[in-house]
C-alpha positions in Angstrom: 96.0 128.2 116.6 96.7 131.3 114.4 99.3 133.9 115.4 99.5 137.4 113.9 103.0 138.6 113.0 104.0 142.0 111.6 105.9 141.6 108.4 106.1 145.3 107.7 104.7 148.3 109.6 103.7 151.5 107.8 106.5 152.5 105.4 107.0 154.6 102.3 109.6 153.4 99.8 110.8 155.2 96.7 113.0 153.9 93.8 114.3 154.8 90.4 112.9 154.0 87.0 112.3 150.2 86.8 114.0 149.7 90.1 113.5 147.1 92.8 113.2 147.5 96.6 113.6 144.4 98.9 113.0 144.2 102.6 116.1 144.2 104.8 117.2 140.8 106.0 116.9 141.9 109.7 113.1 142.3 109.2 112.4 138.9 107.5 110.0 136.7 109.4 111.1 133.2 110.4 107.9 131.0 110.2 109.4 127.6 110.2 106.8 126.4 112.8 103.9 127.2 110.4 102.6 125.9 107.1 99.6 128.2 106.2 99.5 132.0 106.1 97.0 134.7 105.5 98.4 138.0 104.1 96.8 141.3 105.2 98.1 144.2 103.1 97.0 147.8 102.9 98.3 150.6 100.6 97.6 154.3 101.0 99.7 155.6 98.1 101.1 153.9 95.0 102.8 155.5 92.0 104.3 153.6 89.0 104.4 150.3 90.8 104.5 147.0 88.9 104.2 144.6 91.8 104.5 144.1 95.5 105.4 140.4 96.1 105.5 138.2 99.2 108.5 135.8 98.9 109.6 132.8 100.8 112.8 130.7 101.1 114.0 127.7 103.1 117.3 129.4 104.0 118.2 133.0 104.7 119.9 133.6 101.3 118.7 136.3 98.9 119.0 134.1 95.8 116.9 131.3 97.5 113.6 133.4 97.6 110.7 132.7 95.3 107.4 134.5 95.0 104.4 133.1 97.0 101.9 135.8 95.9 101.8 139.1 94.1 99.6 141.5 96.0 97.1 143.8 94.3 98.6 147.2 93.8 95.7 149.6 94.6 95.0 152.3 97.2 92.4 151.0 99.6 90.8 152.0 102.8 90.5 148.5 104.1 93.1 145.6 104.1 93.3 143.2 101.2 93.4 139.6 102.4 95.1 136.7 100.5 95.0 133.2 102.0 97.9 130.9 101.1 97.5 127.3 102.2 100.3 124.8 102.0 98.2 122.3 100.0 96.9 124.7 97.4 99.8 127.3 96.9 102.2 126.8 94.0 105.1 127.9 96.2 104.1 127.2 99.7 105.6 128.7 102.8 109.2 127.4 103.4 110.7 129.2 106.3 111.7 132.8 105.8 109.2 135.4 104.5 109.9 138.9 103.0 108.4 141.4 100.6 109.8 142.8 97.3 108.6 145.9 95.4 109.2 146.3 91.7 108.7 149.6 89.9 107.6 150.2 86.3 109.6 151.4 83.4 108.9 155.1 82.7 109.8 156.9 85.9 110.5 156.7 89.6 108.2 154.7 91.8 106.7 155.3 95.2 104.6 153.1 97.6 103.2 153.5 101.1 102.0 150.2 102.6 102.0 147.7 105.5 101.7 144.0 105.7 100.6 141.7 108.5 100.8 137.9 108.4 98.4 135.5 110.2 100.2 132.1 110.5 98.6 128.8 111.4 98.9 125.1 110.8 101.6 124.7 113.4 103.6 121.7 112.6 103.9 118.9 115.2 106.8 116.4 115.4 106.2 112.8 114.7 105.3 110.6 117.7 108.2 108.6 119.1 107.7 104.9 119.7 108.9 103.9 123.2 110.3 100.7 121.7 112.8 102.9 119.7 114.1 104.6 122.8 117.0 102.9 124.4 117.5 102.5 128.2 120.5 104.9 127.9 118.3 107.6 126.4 115.9 107.3 129.3 118.7 107.5 131.8 118.3 103.9 133.1 122.1 103.2 132.8 122.9 106.2 135.0 120.3 105.3 137.5 121.5 101.7 137.7 125.1 102.8 138.1 124.2 105.3 140.8 122.2 102.7 142.7 124.9 100.1 142.6 127.7 102.6 143.4 126.2 103.2 146.9 128.2 100.2 148.2 125.2 97.9 148.5 126.7 94.4 148.1 123.3 92.7 148.1 124.1 91.7 144.4 126.1 88.8 145.8 123.2 87.3 147.5 121.9 84.0 146.0 118.3 83.6 145.1 116.3 80.6 146.2 116.5 79.3 142.6 120.3 79.4 142.7 120.4 77.6 146.0 118.1 74.9 144.8 118.7 74.3 141.0 116.0 71.6 140.9 113.2 73.8 142.3 110.3 75.1 140.2 111.7 78.6 140.7 113.9 78.0 137.7 111.0 78.8 135.4 109.7 81.8 137.5 111.1 85.3 137.7 110.5 86.4 141.3 111.3 89.5 143.2 114.4 87.8 144.6 115.8 87.4 141.1 116.3 91.2 141.0 119.1 92.6 143.0 118.4 95.3 145.6 120.3 97.9 143.5 118.0 97.5 140.6 114.9 97.7 142.7 116.1 100.9 144.2 116.7 102.3 140.7 113.3 101.4 139.6 111.7 103.0 142.6 113.6 106.3 141.9 113.0 106.3 138.2 109.9 108.1 136.9 108.2 106.6 133.8 109.1 108.8 130.7 106.5 111.1 129.3 106.9 112.2 125.7 106.0 115.9 125.4 105.3 117.2 121.9 105.3 120.9 121.2 106.1 123.2 118.2 109.2 121.5 116.7 110.1 120.4 120.2 110.3 117.0 121.8 111.9 115.9 125.0 111.5 113.3 127.6 110.6 114.1 131.2 112.0 112.1 134.0 115.5 111.7 132.4 118.7 112.2 134.3 120.7 115.3 133.4 123.3 113.2 131.6 120.7 111.5 129.4 119.1 114.8 128.6 122.4 116.2 127.4 122.7 113.3 124.9 119.3 113.6 123.4 119.5 117.4 123.1 117.5 120.3 124.6 114.2 121.4 123.2 114.5 123.6 120.2 113.6 127.3 120.6 112.8 129.4 117.6 113.2 133.2 117.5 110.5 135.0 115.5 111.3 138.4 114.2 108.4 140.7 114.3 109.9 143.7 112.6 
């Protein structure tokens, strides 16, 4: 699903001869949950402009940004659309997104423009194999401890197999082989359900203690300018 994000609303910037203007860090977009973008840009006034670039970086540091695309510098009545797919772009989307304007040598520059981003290709976490999830992560240890802590001493009861070592029950796992505490734990425990969302994965049916160990779902704040 595609989502529209405002990188920059209508703004007029002016700078000195050969100067550079860069978007404020507070207005950068955080698009970590996406891998493809479409840039919608529109300019109503441009004077002595060399380039208007869309840059990306994996971390929020000025020196880490690199150019994704240099937008056409031309006054238009309709938006100019540039599609930047992760598989075909030289410098694909990393995480942060910003704009940078560079003026020409020979005089002060001025530019009035706006930029919208349509982001898609939402990344999904890798599926988790249930065989790689321990009983502790699913809360089984806590449930078993809670059940056995109720004072139920039925664990001391001997099964028919224990009373009769020579019986055929030695080779068969019956309901009597499971203590009452474990049976209560199994009745109370809900089978885990892996829920996959945008960069988020958690297990439903866990106890609060187990949920605390595995970590809460991630939430990402997206700045819209």
